[in-house]
C-alpha positions in Angstrom: -25.6 -50.0 -11.7 -26.1 -49.1 -15.3 -24.1 -51.8 -16.9 -26.2 -53.6 -19.6 -26.9 -57.3 -18.6 -24.3 -59.5 -20.4 -24.9 -62.9 -21.9 -22.9 -65.4 -20.0 -20.5 -67.8 -21.8 -22.7 -70.9 -21.3 -25.9 -69.4 -22.7 -26.9 -69.4 -26.4 -25.4 -66.2 -27.9 -27.2 -66.3 -31.2 -29.2 -63.2 -31.9 -33.0 -63.3 -32.5 -34.0 -62.9 -36.1 -35.6 -59.5 -35.5 -32.5 -58.3 -33.5 -30.0 -56.2 -35.4 -26.5 -57.2 -34.5 -23.8 -54.7 -33.6 -21.7 -53.8 -36.7 -18.0 -53.5 -36.7 -17.2 -55.8 -33.7 -16.6 -59.4 -33.1 -19.8 -61.2 -31.6 -17.6 -63.2 -29.2 -16.1 -60.0 -27.9 -19.4 -58.3 -27.5 -20.8 -61.2 -25.5 -17.9 -61.5 -23.2 -18.9 -62.1 -19.5 -18.8 -59.0 -17.4 -16.1 -60.4 -15.0 -13.8 -61.1 -17.9 -14.4 -57.7 -19.4 -13.5 -56.0 -16.1 -10.4 -58.2 -15.9 -9.3 -57.2 -19.4 -9.9 -53.5 -18.7 -7.7 -53.7 -15.5 -4.7 -54.3 -17.7 -5.3 -51.3 -20.0 -4.0 -47.8 -19.6 -6.4 -44.9 -19.9 -5.7 -44.1 -23.6 -6.4 -47.8 -24.5 -9.6 -47.7 -22.5 -10.6 -44.6 -24.5 -9.9 -46.5 -27.8 -11.9 -49.5 -26.5 -14.8 -47.3 -25.7 -15.2 -46.5 -29.4 -15.0 -50.1 -30.6 -18.8 -50.5 -30.6 -21.9 -49.0 -29.0 -22.0 -51.6 -26.2 -18.4 -51.0 -25.1 -19.1 -47.2 -25.3 -22.1 -47.6 -23.0 -20.2 -49.8 -20.5 -17.2 -47.4 -20.3 -18.9 -44.1 -20.5 -21.5 -44.4 -17.7 -21.0 -41.7 -15.1 -23.1 -43.5 -12.4 -22.0 -47.1 -12.6 -19.6 -48.0 -9.8 -18.1 -50.7 -12.1 -17.3 -48.2 -14.8 -15.8 -45.9 -12.1 -13.6 -48.7 -10.7 -12.4 -49.6 -14.2 -11.1 -46.1 -14.9 -9.9 -45.6 -11.4 -7.8 -48.9 -11.5 -6.3 -47.8 -14.8 -5.4 -44.4 -13.4 -3.7 -45.7 -10.3 -1.9 -48.5 -12.0 -0.4 -46.7 -15.0 0.3 -43.2 -13.7 2.2 -42.9 -10.4 1.5 -39.2 -10.2 -2.3 -39.5 -10.4 -3.0 -40.8 -6.9 -5.4 -38.0 -6.0 -9.1 -38.7 -6.3 -11.3 -36.6 -8.5 -12.4 -33.2 -7.1 -15.8 -33.1 -5.4 -18.6 -33.1 -7.9 -16.4 -34.5 -10.8 -16.8 -38.1 -11.9 -13.8 -40.4 -12.7 -14.1 -40.2 -16.5 -14.3 -36.4 -16.6 -11.3 -36.2 -14.2 -9.2 -38.5 -16.4 -10.2 -36.7 -19.6 -9.4 -33.3 -18.1 -6.0 -34.2 -16.6 -4.7 -37.1 -18.7 -6.3 -37.6 -22.1 -7.4 -34.3 -23.7 -4.5 -32.2 -24.7 -5.9 -29.0 -26.2 -7.5 -25.9 -24.9 -11.2 -26.5 -24.2 -12.2 -23.3 -25.9 -10.0 -22.6 -29.0 -8.8 -26.2 -29.3 -5.3 -25.0 -29.9 -2.3 -27.1 -28.9 0.4 -24.6 -29.8 0.9 -23.6 -26.2 0.7 -26.1 -23.3 -2.8 -25.5 -21.8 -2.9 -25.3 -18.0 -5.6 -26.8 -15.8 -7.1 -24.3 -13.4 -8.5 -26.6 -10.7 -10.4 -23.9 -8.9 -12.5 -23.3 -12.0 -12.3 -27.0 -13.3 -11.1 -25.9 -16.8 -8.1 -26.4 -19.0 -7.3 -23.3 -21.1 -4.4 -21.7 -22.9 -3.3 -18.4 -21.5 -5.1 -16.3 -24.2 -8.5 -17.9 -23.5 -7.9 -17.7 -19.8 -7.4 -14.0 -19.9 -10.7 -13.4 -21.7 -12.7 -15.4 -19.2 -11.4 -14.1 -15.8 -11.6 -10.8 -14.0 -8.7 -9.3 -12.0 -9.4 -8.7 -8.3 -8.6 -5.0 -8.7 -11.0 -4.7 -11.6 -14.1 -6.2 -10.0 -17.2 -4.1 -11.2 -19.4 -2.3 -8.7 -22.4 -4.5 -9.3 -20.4 -7.4 -7.9 -20.1 -5.7 -4.5 -23.8 -5.0 -3.8 -25.4 -6.2 -1.5 -22.2 -8.0 -0.5 -18.7 -8.3 -1.9 -19.2 -11.4 -3.9 -15.5 -12.2 -4.1 -15.6 -13.2 -0.4 -17.6 -16.4 -1.4 -15.8 -17.3 -4.6 -12.8 -19.5 -5.4 -9.9 -17.8 -7.1 -6.8 -18.6 -9.2 -3.5 -16.8 -9.7 -2.4 -15.1 -12.9 1.2 -14.2 -13.5 1.7 -11.0 -15.6 4.4 -10.3 -18.1 6.3 -8.4 -15.3 6.1 -11.6 -13.2 3.6 -10.1 -10.8 1.1 -12.6 -9.3 -2.5 -11.4 -9.3 -5.7 -12.9 -8.0 -8.4 -13.6 -10.7 -12.0 -14.7 -10.5 -14.1 -16.6 -13.1 -16.2 -13.9 -14.8 -19.3 -16.1 -15.4 -19.2 -17.2 -11.8 -19.3 -13.6 -10.6 -22.5 -13.0 -12.5 -24.2 -16.2 -11.6 -23.3 -16.0 -7.9 -24.5 -12.4 -7.5 -27.9 -13.5 -9.1 -28.1 -16.4 -6.6 -27.3 -14.0 -3.7 -30.1 -11.6 -4.7 -32.6 -14.5 -4.5 -31.6 -15.5 -0.9 -33.8 -14.2 1.8 -32.2 -11.7 4.2 -32.6 -14.0 7.2 -30.8 -16.8 5.4 -28.0 -14.7 3.9 -25.6 -15.3 6.7 -25.9 -19.1 6.4 -25.6 -18.8 2.6 -22.4 -16.8 2.9 -20.9 -19.3 5.4 -21.8 -22.2 3.1 -20.3 -20.5 0.0 -17.2 -19.5 1.8 -16.6 -23.1 3.0 -17.0 -24.4 -0.6 -14.7 -21.7 -1.9 -12.1 -22.5 0.7 -12.1 -26.2 0.0 -11.8 -25.5 -3.7 -8.8 -23.2 -3.2 -7.0 -25.7 -1.0 -7.7 -28.5 -3.3 -6.5 -26.4 -6.3 -3.2 -25.6 -4.6 -2.7 -29.3 -3.9 -3.5 -30.4 -7.4 -1.4 -27.6 -9.0 1.6 -28.8 -7.0 0.9 -32.4 -8.1 0.5 -31.3 -11.8 4.0 -29.7 -11.6 5.7 -32.8 -10.4 3.8 -34.9 -12.9 4.8 -32.5 -15.7 8.5 -32.8 -14.8 8.1 -36.6 -14.7 6.4 -36.8 -18.1 9.0 -34.4 -19.7 11.8 -36.5 -18.4 10.1 -39.7 -19.5 9.7 -38.4 -23.0 13.3 -37.2 -23.2 14.6 -40.5 -22.0 12.5 -42.3 -24.6 13.9 -40.1 -27.4 17.5 -40.5 -26.1 17.0 -44.3 -26.1 16.0 -44.3 -29.8 19.1 -42.2 -30.6 21.4 -44.6 -28.7 19.8 -47.6 -30.4 20.5 -46.1 -33.8 24.1 -45.3 -32.8 24.6 -49.0 -31.7 23.7 -50.4 -35.2 26.7 -51.7 -37.1 27.3 -53.0 -40.6 28.7 -56.4 -41.6 32.3 -55.2 -41.0 31.5 -53.8 -37.5 31.6 -50.1 -38.5 29.1 -47.6 -37.2 26.4 -46.6 -39.7 24.6 -43.8 -37.8 26.4 -40.9 -36.2 25.0 -38.7 -33.5 25.6 -35.3 -35.2 23.8 -36.5 -38.3 20.9 -38.0 -36.4 20.3 -34.8 -34.5 20.2 -32.8 -37.8 17.4 -34.9 -39.3 14.0 -33.2 -39.7 12.2 -36.1 -38.0 14.3 -35.9 -34.9 13.9 -32.1 -34.7 10.1 -32.5 -35.1 10.1 -35.0 -32.2 12.3 -32.8 -30.1 10.0 -29.8 -30.6 7.2 -31.7 -28.9 9.3 -32.6 -25.8 7.7 -29.7 -23.9 4.2 -31.1 -24.5 3.4 -32.9 -21.2 1.5 -35.9 -22.7 2.8 -39.4 -22.9 0.9 -42.0 -25.0 2.0 -45.6 -25.5 4.3 -44.3 -28.3 4.4 -40.5 -28.6 6.3 -40.7 -31.9 5.0 -43.7 -33.9 7.6 -45.5 -35.9 10.2 -42.9 -35.0 13.1 -45.4 -35.3 12.1 -46.5 -38.8 11.5 -42.9 -39.9 14.9 -41.8 -38.7 16.6 -44.8 -40.5 14.8 -43.9 -43.8 15.5 -40.2 -43.6 19.2 -40.8 -42.5 19.6 -43.1 -45.5 18.2 -40.6 -47.9 19.9 -37.5 -46.5 23.2 -38.8 -45.3 24.2 -42.2 -46.7 23.0 -41.5 -50.3 24.4 -37.9 -50.3 27.8 -39.1 -48.9 28.0 -41.7 -51.6 27.0 -39.2 -54.3 29.4 -36.6 -52.9 32.3 -39.1 -53.2 31.4 -39.9 -56.8 31.1 -36.2 -57.7 34.4 -35.5 -56.0 36.0 -38.3 -58.0 34.6 -36.8 -61.2 36.1 -33.4 -60.3 39.5 -35.1 -59.7 39.3 -36.8 -63.1 38.3 -33.6 -64.9 41.2 -31.6 -63.4 43.7 -34.4 -63.6 47.1 -33.8 -65.3 47.4 -37.4 -66.5 46.0 -38.2 -69.9 42.8 -40.2 -70.2 42.0 -42.3 -73.2 39.7 -39.6 -74.6 40.3 -36.5 -72.7 43.5 -34.6 -73.6 45.4 -33.9 -70.4 44.9 -30.9 -68.2 41.6 -28.9 -68.3 42.1 -25.4 -69.6 40.7 -22.2 -68.1 38.6 -21.3 -71.1 37.1 -24.8 -71.3 33.3 -24.6 -71.0 33.3 -27.7 -68.8 34.4 -25.5 -65.9 31.8 -22.8 -65.7 29.0 -25.0 -67.1 29.9 -28.0 -65.0 27.2 -27.2 -62.3 24.4 -27.5 -65.0 25.6 -30.8 -66.6 23.0 -33.5 -65.9 25.6 -36.3 -65.6 27.5 -34.2 -63.1 24.4 -33.3 -61.0 23.1 -36.9 -60.9 26.2 -39.1 -61.6 25.9 -42.9 -61.9 26.1 -44.8 -58.7 29.3 -46.5 -59.9 32.0 -45.2 -62.1 32.4 -48.3 -64.2 33.4 -46.5 -67.4 35.3 -43.4 -66.3 36.1 -42.2 -69.8 32.5 -42.3 -70.9 31.3 -40.3 -67.9 34.0 -37.6 -68.6 33.1 -37.5 -72.3 29.4 -37.1 -71.6 30.1 -34.2 -69.2 32.2 -32.4 -71.7 29.6 -32.9 -74.5 26.8 -31.6 -72.1 28.8 -28.6 -71.2 29.4 -27.6 -74.8 25.8 -28.2 -75.7 24.7 -26.1 -72.8 27.0 -23.3 -74.0 25.8 -23.7 -77.6 22.1 -23.5 -76.7 22.6 -20.6 -74.2 20.3 -22.2 -71.7 21.8 -20.0 -68.9 23.8 -16.8 -69.0 27.5 -17.6 -69.0 29.7 -14.9 -67.5 32.6 -16.0 -69.6 35.5 -18.4 -69.1 37.6 -18.1 -66.0 40.4 -16.8 -68.2 38.4 -13.5 -68.7 37.8 -10.6 -66.4 34.1 -11.3 -66.1 34.7 -14.9 -65.4 37.2 -14.1 -62.6 34.7 -11.7 -61.0 32.1 -14.5 -61.0 34.7 -16.9 -59.5 35.4 -14.5 -56.6 31.7 -13.9 -56.0 30.9 -17.6 -55.7 33.9 -18.4 -53.5 33.1 -15.4 -51.3 36.8 -14.6 -50.8 39.6 -12.3 -52.0 42.4 -13.6 -54.2 45.0 -11.7 -56.3 43.6 -12.6 -59.7 44.0 -9.2 -61.5 47.1 -7.6 -63.0 47.7 -4.2 -64.6 49.0 -4.5 -68.2 50.5 -1.0 -68.1 53.0 -2.0 -65.4 56.2 -3.7 -66.4 59.2 -5.3 -64.7 59.5 -7.3 -61.6 57.4 -4.8 -59.6 54.1 -6.0 -61.1 51.7 -7.1 -58.5 48.3 -8.9 -58.5 45.2 -7.2 -57.0 42.4 -8.8 -55.1 39.5 -7.3 -57.0 38.6 -5.4 -60.1 37.9 -2.2 -58.1 41.4 -2.4 -56.6 43.2 -2.6 -59.9 41.0 0.2 -61.2 42.1 2.4 -58.2 45.7 1.6 -59.1 45.1 2.8 -62.7 43.6 6.1 -61.5 46.3 6.7 -58.8 48.4 9.9 -59.5 51.6 8.2 -58.5 51.2 5.5 -61.2 49.1 6.0 -64.3 46.8 8.9 -63.4 43.9 7.8 -65.6 40.2 8.8 -65.4 37.7 6.1 -64.5 36.0 6.7 -67.9 39.3 5.8 -69.7 39.7 2.5 -68.0 38.6 -0.7 -69.9 39.3 -4.4 -69.7 42.1 -4.1 -72.2 44.3 -2.5 -69.5 43.7 -5.4 -67.1 44.6 -9.1 -67.3 44.1 -12.1 -65.1 46.8 -13.9 -63.2 46.3 -17.4 -64.6 48.4 -19.2 -62.0 46.3 -17.7 -59.1 43.1 -18.4 -61.0 44.1 -22.1 -61.3 44.6 -22.3 -57.5 41.3 -20.6 -56.8 39.5 -22.9 -59.3 40.8 -25.9 -57.3 39.2 -24.4 -54.2 36.0 -23.6 -56.1 35.6 -27.1 -57.4 36.3 -29.0 -54.2 34.4 -26.7 -51.8 31.8 -24.4 -53.5 30.7 -26.5 -56.5 30.8 -29.8 -54.6 28.6 -28.4 -51.8 26.2 -26.8 -54.3 25.5 -30.0 -56.3 25.4 -32.4 -53.3 
């Protein structure tokens, strides 16, 4: 047994003057009796044992010994107690700690250290690799080199694994390094002992293949269990959020908004990773609450205020300062989306008149300083073209000035009214002769579309 002798609780635990104490750990914890230490470890899952192992040098020595039966029993008890799908003992020749690290603790490919794809454990080779690294280190059965078949076909005494190609074809593969090392070992075996050597190697290979098949099947059932466990855990957090009510008994968090949060999507993207720690997503509930408040609750409140400002701006009733209806050539319309008071309105509209006044002043200042290119008021041709572009729709906003009488109609686009002017049956003009003086805007239809633009397009853009 390689456990370091422990100082019992009734002995003097003071260190000698020349002895340097362990740094970073509580002396009473370091000098805990061995039976109590074993009892404490029996209640810890494997990932907590791994954390405990790095508390101090002495704990690391106790928990990392590969020959001590006490260390082995500590890890074995943890494995059997906290993971119902890890009942199989370690493969022959592998100690308990290496077995737990390979199958339960370490999560990345052993070669490239990548965790983008779920690495698979190939038990016949005792490795955990991603598919890319696995392909580089194995040789297909139909690609075995000639040197591996002389003096005997070395594949007869080697364990193998299966590789599924992109066409879903299952092929036998051998570990490339093992091919070379085994053929070298074969060349050193005397001819009279070659038969016994082949029999011995075949027996080992057969046991490894049978053991690998059993463990692969167990890994699949454990993977399904872990994925279900993680999904259930995530669903419980969502249900817990949905059950929270405010003081009046109304729901605060709604499912469709929870599922749209970046934190939830990030957690959901890791559902296919078959590893389950004590808490796979630390503080997920609090993170979702904070993100929901910033992205949904605050935005909804801000949206309602902006919508109220739009209603006040386009109101037909007279305000104390503003003079009735907003006009089509008013710069507050096409400069509204750049006004700071409109983009970041106050949390409460205590002084409505002051807010409207500030927005109007900011719009006129913006127009005066020419901070952005203005396409023109919505009462102009250029302004209507911009309006249609932003609304991504068609509306009869344009009229031909050359037409008279009750037969005048409105056209959905500038190009459409231009084609009307060049038509032989109407005005028969050349495109070069057409200018904006021949076209006017349908003000009533523009007002209707502006209402849609304010309530849908602009409101969505600023919130």
